[in-house]
C-alpha positions in Angstrom: 0.9 17.6 5.0 -1.5 14.5 4.0 -3.3 12.4 6.9 -0.8 9.8 6.9 1.9 11.9 5.5 3.1 12.8 1.7 4.5 9.8 -0.2 6.7 10.0 -3.2 7.5 7.7 -5.8 10.8 7.2 -4.4 9.7 6.1 -1.1 7.7 2.9 -2.6 11.4 0.9 -2.0 10.6 1.6 1.9 9.6 -2.1 3.5 6.6 -0.7 4.9 5.3 1.2 1.8 6.4 -1.5 -0.6 4.4 -4.3 1.7 1.4 -2.1 1.6 1.6 -1.0 -1.8 1.4 -4.8 -2.8 -1.3 -5.8 -0.6 -3.4 -2.8 -2.4 -2.2 -4.5 -5.8 -3.3 -7.8 -4.8 -6.5 -6.8 -3.0 -7.9 -3.9 -5.0 -6.2 -3.9 -8.4 -6.5 -7.9 -8.5 -2.7 -8.0 -9.8 0.3 -9.6 -7.8 3.2 -7.3 -8.7 5.7 -10.0 -8.6 3.8 -13.1 -10.2 2.6 -11.0 -13.4 6.2 -9.2 -14.1 4.5 -5.9 -15.0 6.1 -3.6 -17.7 7.9 -0.6 -15.9 5.2 1.7 -17.3 2.1 0.0 -15.9 4.1 -0.3 -12.4 4.6 3.2 -12.4 0.8 3.7 -13.3 -0.1 1.9 -10.4 2.5 3.5 -8.2 1.3 6.8 -9.2 -2.3 6.2 -8.4 -1.5 4.6 -5.1 1.0 7.3 -4.2 -2.2 9.9 -5.2 -4.7 8.1 -3.4 -2.0 7.7 -0.4 -1.5 11.8 -0.2 -5.3 12.5 -0.6 -6.0 9.7 2.3 -8.5 8.1 -0.1 -7.2 4.3 0.0 -10.0 2.3 0.6 -8.8 1.0 3.7 -6.8 1.8 6.4 -4.3 -1.1 6.2 -3.4 0.1 3.0 -1.4 2.9 4.5 0.7 0.9 6.7 0.0 -2.9 6.5 2.6 -4.2 8.8 1.1 -2.1 11.7 -2.5 -2.8 10.8 -1.4 -6.6 10.9 0.2 -6.2 14.4 -3.0 -4.5 15.4 -5.2 -7.1 14.1 -3.3 -9.9 16.1 -3.2 -7.9 19.3 -7.0 -7.8 19.1 -7.1 -11.3 18.2 -5.4 -11.8 21.4 -7.5 -9.9 23.1 -10.5 -11.8 22.3 
């Protein structure tokens, strides 16, 4: 099993995965998945790349594995400061 679990393309509809994928698309690929209305073949290409990077734990930042949890952690740290 991967460091953060194993992600399959069927998991892309889960809310925390979808949100993490959207952040990755915006921040790493500089593409907003909703605003650009990507053709399905391009979206699938990005999803495959994201799944591969997720499964091999090679995403560029920890936040792209679970953006919701990362956001909560950042808010908690900000309160402590």
